[in-house]
N, C-alpha and C positions, 0 to 999 in steps of 0.2 A: 540552552544550548542542547538540550537532551528532549526538546519539548514535542520532535516527532516520535520518541519512544512513546510518551505518556499518549500522546493521540491514539497510536495504533492499539494502547491497551485498551485504553478507555473503549475504544470500538471493537472490541474483543472477536464477536462474530459476528459485526455486520459488513454483508457483503451488499453493499447498496450504496449509492453514491461514488463520490472520486475522491482521490489520495492524491498529495503531489509528491514530486520525487522525493522529497525530502524523507517525507514518512515509509518510502519504498526503502529505504537505509535499513531499518528493522531487521529486512530479511538478510541482508548481507551482514549485519552485526551479530543476526541471532547463528547464522551459519559459522560464523568464526568462531563465536563461545562455545558452541558445540565440537569445533574439530579441538579446540583448546579441551575442553573438558574431557573430551576423549583420550585425549595424549593425558593428561593428569591421572585418567582411571589406570591407563596403562603403567605407569610410572609408581603408582600407589597402590594399585592392587583394589583398590575400593571399584565393585562393580557397578551399573546401571546409573552412575551421574549423569553421563552426555544423552542417556535414553529417557531419562526422566524430563533434564532442560529440554529437549527436543519435544519432547510429546508437551508440556504447558506451552511450547511457543508455538506449536503445530498451525492448530487454526487459526491466531491473526496473523501468521505468515500468511498460509492462503488468504485470508480477507483481504489483508492490505495489497496483495498482489493482484488478487480480482477488481478492487478498487483503484488500481494501478491501472489497471488495463481500461478500465472505463474512462478514468482520465483522459485518456490518447483516443477513446471514443472507438474501441475494440471492445467485444465482447471478455467475459473471466476465462473463457475456453482457450483465449490466446495464450494464456498461460501454462498451455499444457505443450504447447511447440518449443522447444528447447533454446535455441540460438536467438529464434525473432523476438522471445519475452525478454530478453535481456533487452535488445534494440528499442523494444517498447517503452519499456520499465525507465529508463536513461532518457527518452525523446521526451522535449517539451508537450506540455497536452493540450489540448485544445483550447482557444481564448475564449472565455466566455462559456454557456452553459451549453450544453450537449444533451445528446439523449438519456445521461446519465445522472445528471442534476448540473445545480451550478461549479462556476468554475473553484476552487477552495485557494486557489491564489488571487482571485480578484473577485472575491463576494460582492463588491460596488455595482459590478457590469450588470449583477442580476437586477437590483433597483432601475438601471438606466434601460434595461430592454423593458421593464417592467413600463416605466413613462414611456419609451416609445412606442409600445404598444396599445396602451391607454390612448394616447393622442389618436393613433390611428383610427380606434373605433370611434371615438368622437366626429 
């Protein structure tokens, strides 16, 4: 169920390749956890819990965002455009490989495209 979270954490600082939409949920869940921890800080009077958590997930959140932009065929810099990046993040990615790597949703297509290319060379 939470395979997407493990994938994101395994690719902690990997800004190359593509990410599926399910991996991008890591960003949303991390944001919600930060808000909940901030509220707990206010209620319990224990400072810096939310800040520590946000610091830990900062790099993986940026990395998965950049890989998600790559998934839709855009540069990672599109992550800096406020509303448009959310639209792109929830858009279905390019089918098949693009300039940023193979399709993580359909890895079998890479083999098919390689076979087509090999047939054209012959």
